[in-house]
C-alpha positions in Angstrom: -54.2 -64.5 -8.5 -56.0 -65.0 -5.3 -56.6 -68.4 -3.7 -60.3 -68.1 -4.2 -59.9 -67.4 -7.9 -57.6 -70.5 -8.4 -60.1 -72.7 -6.5 -63.0 -71.4 -8.7 -60.9 -72.0 -11.8 -60.1 -75.6 -10.9 -63.7 -76.3 -9.8 -64.9 -75.0 -13.2 -62.3 -76.9 -15.0 -63.1 -80.1 -13.1 -66.8 -79.6 -13.9 -66.1 -79.1 -17.6 -63.8 -82.2 -17.8 -66.3 -84.3 -15.9 -69.2 -83.3 -18.2 -67.0 -83.8 -21.3 -65.9 -87.2 -20.0 -69.4 -88.4 -19.4 -70.4 -87.3 -23.0 -67.3 -89.1 -24.4 -67.9 -92.2 -22.3 -71.6 -92.5 -23.4 -71.0 -91.7 -27.1 -71.8 -94.3 -29.9 -68.1 -94.6 -30.8 -67.2 -95.4 -27.2 -70.0 -97.9 -27.0 -68.7 -99.7 -30.1 -65.2 -99.7 -28.6 -66.6 -101.2 -25.4 -68.4 -103.9 -27.4 -65.3 -104.8 -29.3 -63.2 -104.9 -26.1 -65.8 -107.2 -24.4 -65.8 -109.5 -27.4 -62.0 -109.8 -27.3 -62.2 -110.6 -23.6 -64.8 -113.3 -24.2 -62.6 -114.8 -26.9 -59.6 -114.8 -24.6 -61.7 -116.4 -21.9 -62.8 -119.1 -24.3 -59.3 -119.9 -25.4 -58.1 -120.0 -21.8 -60.8 -122.4 -20.8 -59.9 -124.6 -23.8 -56.3 -124.6 -22.7 -57.2 -125.5 -19.1 -59.5 -128.4 -20.3 -56.7 -129.8 -22.5 -54.3 -129.6 -19.6 -56.7 -131.4 -17.3 -57.2 -134.1 -19.9 -53.5 -134.5 -20.3 -53.1 -134.7 -16.5 -55.8 -137.4 -16.3 -54.1 -139.4 -19.0 -50.7 -139.2 -17.2 -52.3 -140.1 -13.9 -54.1 -143.1 -15.4 -50.9 -144.3 -17.1 -48.9 -143.9 -13.8 -51.5 -145.8 -11.9 -51.4 -148.6 -14.4 -47.6 -148.7 -14.2 -47.7 -148.6 -10.5 -50.2 -151.5 -10.4 -48.3 -153.6 -12.8 -45.0 -153.1 -11.0 -46.4 -154.2 -7.7 -48.0 -157.2 -9.4 -44.9 -158.2 -11.2 -42.8 -159.1 -8.1 -45.6 -161.2 -6.7 -45.9 -163.3 -9.9 -42.1 -163.8 -10.0 -42.1 -164.9 -6.3 -44.7 -167.5 -7.0 -42.7 -169.2 -9.7 
């Protein structure tokens, strides 16, 4: 085969695959698949945000408890020194 024939063949094949790909990507079945994939992504995002909020709340609780303990430990030596 000549080079020109091979280039023409690949160009035609690329055009055909591109057209078929656009038809497949815009079909009703593909659209339903996109919708389901988007819904799954949104569910995953919601779960992730929920986990992050729980972790932040746990961190805030730990921080508050540590602050309380740190405050009571510094106050304890002062009261024992006054006695």
